[in-house]
C-alpha positions as CSV (number, residue, x, y, z in Angstrom):
1,M,-39.1,1.9,-17.4
2,T,-39.0,-1.7,-18.2
3,V,-42.3,-3.3,-19.3
4,S,-42.7,-6.9,-18.4
5,T,-44.1,-9.0,-21.4
6,G,-44.9,-12.0,-19.4
7,R,-42.3,-14.0,-21.3
8,V,-39.4,-15.7,-19.9
9,T,-36.3,-15.7,-22.0
10,A,-33.8,-18.5,-22.3
11,A,-31.2,-16.4,-20.5
12,E,-33.6,-15.8,-17.5
13,R,-34.4,-19.6,-17.5
14,A,-30.6,-20.4,-17.3
15,A,-30.0,-18.0,-14.5
16,R,-32.8,-19.4,-12.4
17,G,-31.3,-22.8,-12.9
18,R,-28.0,-21.7,-11.8
19,R,-29.6,-20.1,-8.7
20,R,-31.2,-23.4,-7.9
21,E,-27.9,-25.3,-8.3
22,R,-25.8,-22.9,-6.4
23,P,-26.5,-24.2,-2.8
24,W,-25.1,-27.5,-3.8
25,S,-22.1,-26.1,-5.7
26,A,-21.4,-23.3,-3.3
27,H,-21.5,-25.6,-0.3
28,W,-20.0,-28.7,-1.5
29,Y,-17.4,-28.6,1.2
30,A,-20.0,-28.7,3.9
31,W,-21.8,-31.6,2.3
32,A,-18.5,-33.5,1.9
33,M,-17.8,-32.9,5.6
34,I,-21.1,-34.3,6.8
35,A,-21.3,-37.2,4.3
36,P,-19.1,-39.6,6.6
37,V,-21.3,-38.8,9.6
38,A,-24.5,-39.5,7.4
39,V,-23.1,-42.8,6.2
40,V,-22.0,-43.9,9.7
41,M,-25.6,-43.0,11.0
42,L,-27.2,-44.8,8.1
43,V,-25.2,-47.9,8.9
44,L,-25.4,-47.8,12.7
45,I,-29.1,-46.6,12.9
46,G,-30.7,-47.0,9.5
47,W,-29.9,-50.8,8.9
48,P,-30.7,-52.0,12.4
49,L,-34.0,-50.1,12.4
50,A,-34.9,-51.6,9.0
51,R,-33.9,-55.0,10.1
52,G,-35.9,-54.7,13.4
53,V,-39.0,-53.6,11.4
54,Y,-38.6,-56.6,9.0
55,L,-38.2,-59.1,11.9
56,S,-41.2,-57.7,13.6
57,L,-43.2,-58.8,10.5
58,T,-41.9,-62.4,10.9
59,D,-42.1,-65.3,13.5
60,A,-38.3,-65.4,14.0
61,T,-37.2,-66.9,17.3
62,E,-34.0,-68.6,18.6
63,A,-35.2,-71.9,17.2
64,N,-35.8,-70.8,13.7
65,I,-33.3,-68.1,13.0
66,G,-30.2,-68.9,10.9
67,R,-27.0,-69.6,12.5
68,T,-23.6,-71.3,12.2
69,I,-22.5,-74.1,14.5
70,G,-18.9,-75.0,13.8
71,V,-18.7,-75.8,10.1
72,N,-22.6,-76.3,9.8
73,V,-24.7,-73.6,8.5
74,I,-28.3,-73.7,9.6
75,P,-30.6,-71.7,7.3
76,A,-33.3,-69.6,8.6
77,T,-36.8,-71.0,8.6
78,Y,-38.8,-68.2,10.0
79,E,-41.7,-66.9,7.9
80,F,-43.5,-63.7,7.1
81,V,-46.5,-63.2,9.3
82,G,-47.5,-59.6,8.7
83,L,-48.9,-57.7,11.6
84,D,-49.6,-60.8,13.7
85,N,-47.1,-59.8,16.3
86,Y,-48.4,-56.2,16.6
87,V,-52.0,-57.5,17.0
88,A,-50.8,-60.0,19.7
89,I,-49.1,-57.3,21.8
90,L,-51.8,-54.6,21.5
91,T,-54.6,-57.0,22.3
92,S,-52.8,-58.4,25.4
93,G,-53.4,-57.0,28.9
94,L,-49.5,-57.3,29.5
95,F,-48.8,-54.5,27.1
96,W,-51.3,-52.1,28.7
97,E,-50.1,-53.1,32.2
98,K,-46.5,-52.3,31.1
99,L,-47.4,-49.1,29.4
100,T,-49.5,-47.8,32.4
101,W,-46.4,-48.2,34.7
102,T,-44.1,-46.7,32.1
103,V,-46.3,-43.6,31.6
104,I,-46.4,-43.3,35.5
105,W,-42.7,-43.8,35.8
106,T,-42.0,-41.2,33.0
107,V,-44.5,-38.5,34.3
108,A,-43.3,-38.8,37.9
109,C,-39.5,-38.6,36.9
110,V,-39.8,-35.8,34.5
111,A,-41.9,-33.7,36.8
112,A,-39.5,-34.2,39.7
113,H,-36.5,-33.5,37.2
114,Y,-38.1,-30.2,36.1
115,G,-39.4,-29.1,39.5
116,I,-36.2,-29.9,41.4
117,G,-33.9,-28.7,38.6
118,L,-35.8,-25.2,38.4
119,G,-35.7,-24.8,42.1
120,L,-31.9,-25.5,42.1
121,A,-31.2,-23.4,39.1
122,V,-33.2,-20.3,40.6
123,M,-31.0,-20.8,43.8
124,L,-27.7,-21.0,41.9
125,N,-28.6,-18.0,39.7
126,R,-28.4,-15.7,42.7
127,R,-25.3,-14.5,44.2
128,L,-24.2,-17.1,46.9
129,R,-21.1,-17.8,48.8
130,F,-19.3,-20.9,47.3
131,R,-21.7,-21.0,44.4
132,S,-19.2,-22.6,42.2
133,V,-18.7,-25.5,44.7
134,Y,-22.4,-26.2,44.9
135,R,-22.5,-26.1,41.1
136,V,-19.9,-28.8,41.0
137,L,-21.4,-31.0,43.7
138,L,-24.9,-30.7,42.2
139,I,-23.7,-31.8,38.7
140,L,-21.7,-34.8,40.0
141,P,-24.7,-37.2,39.7
142,W,-25.0,-36.4,36.0
143,A,-21.2,-37.1,35.6
144,V,-21.4,-40.6,37.1
145,P,-22.2,-43.2,34.5
146,A,-25.7,-44.6,34.8
147,F,-24.6,-48.1,35.5
148,V,-22.2,-47.1,38.1
149,A,-25.0,-45.1,39.9
150,A,-27.3,-48.0,39.6
151,F,-24.9,-50.4,41.3
152,I,-24.3,-47.7,44.1
153,W,-28.0,-47.3,44.8
154,R,-28.6,-51.0,44.6
155,Y,-26.0,-51.4,47.5
156,L,-27.7,-48.5,49.4
157,Y,-31.1,-50.3,49.1
158,N,-29.7,-53.7,50.3
159,S,-32.0,-55.1,53.0
160,D,-29.3,-56.5,55.1
161,Y,-26.2,-54.4,54.5
162,G,-27.5,-51.2,52.8
163,V,-26.6,-47.9,54.2
164,I,-30.2,-46.7,54.2
165,N,-31.5,-49.5,56.3
166,G,-28.5,-49.0,58.6
167,L,-29.3,-45.3,59.3
168,L,-32.9,-46.6,60.0
169,R,-31.7,-49.1,62.5
170,M,-29.5,-46.6,64.2
171,A,-32.7,-44.3,64.6
172,G,-34.4,-47.2,66.4
173,L,-36.5,-48.2,63.3
174,S,-36.9,-51.4,61.6
175,G,-35.3,-51.9,58.1
176,V,-37.2,-51.9,54.8
177,G,-37.2,-54.3,52.0
178,W,-36.7,-51.6,49.5
179,L,-36.4,-53.8,46.4
180,D,-38.7,-56.8,47.7
181,D,-42.1,-54.9,47.7
182,P,-43.6,-53.6,44.4
183,T,-44.6,-50.2,46.0
184,T,-41.1,-49.5,47.6
185,A,-39.3,-50.9,44.5
186,K,-41.1,-48.4,42.2
187,I,-40.3,-45.5,44.7
188,A,-36.8,-46.8,44.7
189,V,-36.2,-46.6,41.0
190,I,-37.9,-43.2,40.6
191,T,-35.6,-41.9,43.3
192,V,-32.5,-43.2,41.5
193,N,-33.6,-41.8,38.2
194,V,-34.5,-38.4,39.7
195,W,-31.0,-38.3,41.4
196,I,-29.5,-38.9,38.0
197,G,-31.6,-36.5,35.9
198,V,-31.9,-33.4,38.0
199,P,-28.4,-32.0,37.2
200,F,-29.1,-32.0,33.5
201,M,-32.4,-29.9,34.0
202,M,-30.6,-27.8,36.5
203,V,-27.8,-26.9,34.1
204,A,-30.1,-26.2,31.0
205,L,-32.4,-24.2,33.1
206,L,-29.7,-22.2,34.7
207,G,-28.4,-21.3,31.3
208,G,-31.8,-20.2,30.3
209,L,-32.1,-18.0,33.4
210,Q,-28.9,-16.3,32.6
211,S,-30.2,-15.4,29.3
212,I,-33.1,-13.4,30.8
213,P,-32.4,-9.7,30.9
214,A,-31.8,-8.4,34.5
215,E,-33.6,-5.2,33.5
216,L,-36.9,-7.0,33.3
217,Y,-36.6,-7.9,37.1
218,E,-35.5,-4.5,38.1
219,A,-38.5,-2.9,36.2
220,A,-40.9,-5.3,37.8
221,E,-39.5,-4.7,41.2
222,V,-39.8,-1.0,40.7
223,D,-43.5,-1.5,39.8
224,G,-44.0,-3.4,43.1
225,A,-44.2,-6.9,41.8
226,S,-43.6,-9.5,44.4
227,P,-41.0,-12.3,44.0
228,W,-43.7,-14.7,43.0
229,Q,-45.2,-12.4,40.5
230,R,-41.8,-11.8,39.0
231,F,-41.2,-15.5,38.8
232,V,-44.6,-16.1,37.1
233,A,-44.5,-13.2,34.6
234,I,-40.8,-13.1,33.8
235,T,-39.0,-16.4,34.7
236,L,-41.4,-19.0,33.4
237,P,-42.1,-17.1,30.1
238,G,-38.3,-16.5,29.7
239,L,-37.6,-20.1,30.2
240,R,-40.4,-21.3,27.8
241,Q,-38.2,-22.4,24.9
242,V,-35.6,-24.1,27.1
243,S,-38.3,-25.9,29.1
244,S,-40.0,-27.2,26.1
245,T,-36.8,-28.7,24.8
246,V,-35.6,-30.2,28.0
247,I,-39.1,-31.6,28.9
248,L,-39.2,-33.4,25.5
249,L,-35.7,-34.6,25.7
250,G,-36.3,-35.7,29.5
251,T,-39.5,-37.6,28.4
252,I,-37.8,-39.5,25.6
253,W,-34.7,-40.4,27.9
254,T,-36.9,-41.5,30.8
255,F,-39.3,-43.5,28.6
256,N,-36.4,-45.6,27.5
257,M,-34.4,-45.6,30.6
258,F,-33.3,-49.2,30.5
259,P,-30.2,-49.3,32.8
260,I,-31.8,-48.0,36.0
261,I,-34.7,-50.4,36.0
262,Y,-32.6,-53.3,34.7
263,L,-29.5,-52.9,37.1
264,V,-31.3,-51.8,40.2
265,T,-34.4,-54.1,40.4
266,R,-33.9,-56.5,37.4
267,G,-37.6,-55.5,36.7
268,G,-38.6,-57.1,40.0
269,P,-40.0,-58.1,42.2
270,G,-41.4,-60.4,39.7
271,S,-41.9,-57.9,36.8
272,E,-43.6,-55.0,38.7
273,T,-40.9,-52.4,37.8
274,E,-40.5,-53.5,34.3
275,I,-41.0,-50.8,31.6
276,L,-41.6,-51.3,27.9
277,V,-38.0,-51.2,26.9
278,T,-36.9,-53.8,29.7
279,Y,-39.6,-56.2,28.6
280,A,-38.6,-55.9,25.0
281,F,-35.1,-56.8,26.2
282,R,-36.4,-59.8,28.1
283,E,-38.2,-61.1,25.1
284,A,-34.9,-61.0,23.1
285,F,-32.5,-62.2,25.6
286,S,-34.2,-64.5,28.2
287,G,-35.7,-67.9,27.9
288,V,-36.6,-69.0,24.2
289,R,-35.5,-65.7,22.6
290,N,-38.4,-64.2,20.6
291,Y,-36.6,-61.9,18.2
292,S,-39.7,-61.0,16.3
293,G,-41.8,-60.2,19.4
294,S,-38.9,-58.0,20.8
295,A,-38.6,-56.2,17.5
296,A,-42.3,-55.5,17.5
297,W,-42.2,-54.2,20.9
298,G,-39.4,-51.9,19.9
299,V,-41.2,-50.6,16.8
300,I,-44.3,-49.8,18.8
301,I,-42.2,-47.9,21.5
302,L,-40.6,-46.0,18.7
303,A,-43.9,-45.2,17.1
304,M,-45.2,-43.9,20.4
305,L,-42.3,-41.6,20.9
306,V,-42.4,-40.1,17.4
307,V,-46.3,-39.5,17.8
308,L,-45.5,-37.9,21.1
309,A,-42.7,-35.7,19.8
310,I,-44.9,-34.6,16.8
311,G,-47.9,-34.0,19.0
312,Y,-45.8,-32.1,21.6
313,R,-44.2,-29.9,18.8
314,R,-47.5,-29.1,17.2
315,T,-49.0,-28.0,20.5
316,L,-46.1,-25.7,21.2
317,R,-46.5,-24.0,17.8
318,A,-50.3,-23.8,18.3
319,Q,-49.5,-21.8,21.5
320,G,-47.1,-19.4,19.6
321,D,-43.8,-21.0,20.4
322,P,-41.6,-21.0,17.3
323,W,-39.7,-24.2,18.3
């Protein structure tokens, strides 16, 4: 029997040191392989982010930023203003107006994405004739680049030559100015984004459905459970981890869905359909370019999404989800 004296010998200390160093020395090849990716991400993401945070604390605009015109080098004259840009944004009614519409846009789109995607996934998880054909056709909207889809839908919504109004006139109804009225324009952009986003939800949820053991459904059916009871008691709990992931991703993507808003309505009519990211873009690239204001809008958007992701993850963990 070995009696512990409570003392740590030099040999034991050396062994512990070697154990602590082992992950680095044993997996040096893995670290070497990810190093180029880490450097690229640092350059492409880290530096622009740091630059944006710095500009948001200044009064940089098109008029005072450094630039080169021919052989003449004009130095930057913008100054550090601290949190003035953030205070100006957060105390303006414009920010809260855009935030309200952005939240409505995000909730409506993600709810439709998930609901329709889940319905299609349940349908395609059954034995159907030509099931593979249906899968290909339903995934096509996701395969089409967003800017291409936006241009197609903008043509469909055209008041004079659009296919949608053409069908309405053939049915004896009057055409609708889809992109000319604030309400119909908002419905139009939500429809486009739902059309694009449903296939991703469908594919992800279909994969989750196929991972649920069929024996659970068979046992529930033997016990006399109805289809709805099997859906609530087996399908939804079985999809919990997949659902939590795709809902978070869908929320982040939709919150920042710049191309649909910008290419379909240009933020119009007026600025009625403009969300936070499109307004930040307008600040930086239209009129007198307000780089500091645009950067401040971007940092606020990033902060809101980070808080959302952290809060969402903590809520899931509190409910017992290991994700």
